[in-house]
Each structure stands twice: as C-alpha cells, then as structure tokens.
N, C-alpha and C positions, 0 to 999 in steps of 0.2 A: 168571780168565784174562786174559791180555794179547793183543791181536791187532794185526797190521799186514799188510794187503794180501795175504792168502792165504785168501780166503773159501772156497774149495773144500775146503782142509784143514780150516778151522773148521767147516764143515757136516759133514764126515765125522766129525770129532772129537765134535761134539755128537750126532750120530746114535748113535755108539758109546756115548757116556756115557748117554744116555737109554734105551738098550737093555740097560744093565747091570742085573743083578739087585740089588735093594735090599730089605733086611729090612723087614717091614710097619711097624715103628715109626719108620722114617725117611722124610722127603721130601727132594727134591732141588731147590735153587734155585741158579741160575747168574748170576754177575755177570762181565761182561766189560769191560775198559777197552780201547777201540779208539783207536789213535793216528792218527786221521783218514785212514783207508786210502783210497787212490785208487780201489780196486776196489768202493767203497761196501759194505765189510763190514758196517757198522752197519745199513744198510738191508736188505741181503740177509738178515741174521740176524733182524732184527725181523720180516720177512715170513714166514720159515720157521719161526721159533721165537718166537712172540709172548710167551711167557712168560719168555724169557730177559732179563735186565736188561743190555742193552749200551748203553754211554754213550761219547761222544766226549771224549777227554782232550786233544786238541790235537796239534800236530806234535812230532815227535822225543821221544816218550815211549817209553822202551825197557822191556825186561822187568821189571827190578826196580822201577822207579817206577811203571809200570802196575799191577804186582801189588799194590803198597802202596795205590794208590787203589781198586782192585777190593776189596781186603781191608777198607779202611775202610767202604766201601759195604755189604759183606756183614755187617759187625758190627751193623747196624741190626736185623737180625732175630734176633740173638743164637742162632745155631745150636749144636748140640752138636759139630760138626766143621767144619773148613775143609779143602777139597781144593784144592791148587795143581795146575793142569793145563795143560800146553802144547797149543796147538791142532794140533801135528803128532804128538801122542801119541794112538794109537787103542786105547782100552781093550778088554779082552777082557770077555766076559759077566759073569764071576765077580769082576772087579777090586775093585769097591767092597766087596763082601762080604768078600773077602780082607783088604783093608786094615783094615776095622772089626774082624774077628776076630783079626787080628794085634795090633791095639792093645789089645784086651780080654785077650789072652793074656799081654801084657806088663804087666799090672796096672795098666792105664790110665795109664801114666807114660812113654810114649815117643813121639817122632815116628816115623811109619812111611813109609819111602821106597819107593815102587813101583819095581820093577825091570822094564825093558823090553828087547826085543830086536828084531832084524830079521834074518830068514832064518837063524834059529838062533844068531846071535851077539849077545851082550849088548851093549846100547848105553848105557843109563843106569841109575843106581841109586845105590849106595853103594860106598865104597872104605875100606880101612884106610890105605893110603899115597896121598897126593894125586896124586903125579906118576907113578904107574905106571898101566898100563892094566888092572890086575886088578880088574874089577868083582866084587862078591860074588855068587856064583851061588846062587840060591834053591834050598833043599834040604828045603823042607817045614816049616821053623820060621823065625822072624825071627832075623836075624844082626845083631850089633853092627857099627856103621860109624862111622867118623870124619868122613869127607867125603862129603857127599851133593849129588846133582843135583836140581834143582828141577822136573823135568818132570812128576812125579806124586807128590805128597806129602800125607799126611794129618796135620793138626795139630788136636789137640782144643782146644776152648774153654778147658779147664782149662790146657793148656800155653800157649795164647795169653795167658791172664791173667798168666803169669809171664814170658813172653819178649817180648810185644808183637809189633808188625808187623816186617816186613823193614827193615833198616837204610836210613836215607836217604842213606848215604854212597855208594851205588853206583847207577849208572844202568842197567846191563843185567846183566852177569854178577857173580859173586862174592857176591851177596846170599844165594843159597841155601846156599853153603858157610859163609858168615858165620853164617847162622842155625843151622846144625848145630853149629858150634863154640861159639856162644854157649849153646846148649841143654846141650852137655856140660859147660861151666864151671859151669852151675847144677844139675848132677847130673840133668839130664833125658836120658833115653835117645834114641839115634838108631839105629834098626834098619831093615834092608831087609826087604822083603816076603818071605813064605814061599814064594810062587810068582810067576811072571811075571804082570804085570798088563796088559800091552799091547805094542803095537809102536811103535817110533819110530826113524827113520833117524838115523844118527850125523852130527854136524857135522864135516866134514872140513877146514873152513877153518883155516888157520894164518897168522897175521899176518906171520911172517917168512919167507914163501914165497920160496925162492931165485930163483924164475922172475920175481918182481916186482922193480921198481926200488927203489933205495934211497929215493927220494922217496916211493914209495907206502908202503913199510915204515914210514917215518918218520911219515906221516899216521896210520897205524894205532895208533901209540903214544898218540894223543890221541883216538882213536875209540872210542865205547861198544861197538862190535862187534869191536874189535881188542884192543889191550892198553891200556886207559885208565890212563895212567901214575900219576897222582896217586891213583887209587882202589886200585891194586895196592900202592903205597907205604903207604897207610893200612892196607890189609888185613894186609900182611906185618908191619908195626910192632905193630899191635894184637894180633896173635895169636902172633907168633914173635920179636919184639924186633929190636933194631938189627942184629945180625949177619945175620939173615935179609934185612933191607933191603939191606945191602951185597952179599950174595950175589945178590939180585934185580937190583941195578944192574949188576953185573958181567955176569951172564948175559944180561940185556937188551941190553947193549952189544955182546956177541958176537953175538947173534941178529940185531941190526940190521945191523951191518957185515960179519959173516962167518956167514950163516945156514947154509951147508953144513957148516961146522965145528960149529956149534952142534947141528945135527941128528945128526952123528957122536957128539958128546959125550953127547947124550941117549939114544942108542941103546946106549951102553956099560953 
C-alpha cells in the first residue's frame, strides 16, 4: 500500500483487510510506503497495527513510486502472492478468498483485478476499452480485461518473476494500466474478479475542468495527479505508437484551451 494523509481511511481499510476470511494455508503481511503524511499516518498505524510494516519514504512520493518501494520491501519474505490495495478500498469479508480462488480457476496464470462498487455503481476494476466507462460487471466467473485499475489487484509470485515490479517511468497513475498491458504482451492473463471484492468511491477529478483557469489547467499538465505530460507521451508511444502520440497531443491541446468542446467530443 501507499498512503498519504488520510489515516482514518487507512485504519478502516486495514480493519476490513484483517477481517477478511483467509484460507488456513495463508498468512497476511502488510507493507505500507507512507509519504511523510502530515496527519502522522505512520505513527497512528504503528500504534493500532503493530504488525504492519509501515515506513516513511519522504515527501512527494505518489502511488506508483510508493507501490514500487512497498513491493520491493515485501519481496524479502518471498510470499506466494502480492496484493495491491488502495487505502480507500474497503474489502468485503470474502474478498481475499474470491481473488485466490479466481486465480486458481485460471490455471494459476493470470493477474486478478478486484472489482469495486459504491452504492451499487461499479467504480474500479477492468475494461476492454480504455476510454469508455464500461467496467466489466462480475458475473460469477473471472472475465478477461485489457485495461486494469490498481485499487485491488492480486499478482502471484510466479507472475512477478516474469513481469517484475511496476514501471519506474510513472510517478502516480498509469503504472497499473502499464502493468496489465505488459502482462498481455507476455501472454499473461488479466482477468477481473468473479464477484465484487469491496467498496471504493470514484475519483471525479478532471484536470481540464472548464470551471478552472487556463493557468490551473496548464499546471495540471505537469502534476502527478493531473496529466503528467511526459509520462503520458511515454505510455502512448510505448503501447500504441506515434499515431497515438499525435492524437494525444491534439486532444490534450483541445482539452487545455477548449475544455467544454473537449467534453462534448468525449460524450459523442
């Protein structure tokens, strides 16, 4: 896990995680990279969960880089599985069991992406098409996905040995999608969970918000939590080639200067 300044969420997330049913042959160890949270997340978690390995990774370490550091730390115990988990994802009782059984049903050869919802609406999981909002709805069996969210993801040690850690090219977002696409390139499956595994609220932020100023939108082009321009260029070129880079440049320019027009185009 990676955390920053929302210890109440983190505590609830950990309570849910430790209350999950886990088959007898497994034990659970938790590793958290905390980016120097002002709310003393590290201290609070150490007091409430003394067996959790939470460590300070300094300022301005966002999701992807924090997860890389936590994953490196977890490698030392050589577990059977690694679970990515966001601290705003609150797992249901049978979540871990569902993920493990789904992995086994897929002949031990797939990443399993946990699907979450909020108030009956799907929020995170996997998609076939990256830019539509049609998350794959659980129907009792794992379903193939192309693009995956990293909110709750089970990766076996076997798959890690082939794919390695999250890419160092990303600071916050895109690392999860990159990982899934790298898996598919190596003929490793990416499947969504057979059932919902937890609740997680959607992120409604858009960097090109028409209500914001042009200056603010421009700043988000270089912000890890906005649209980090160089990282998106790298991602698009790596997986889709030069034409996609050109399309990205055009769409980003429209979104920056004419956000209302961009939204209308997106809705068509």
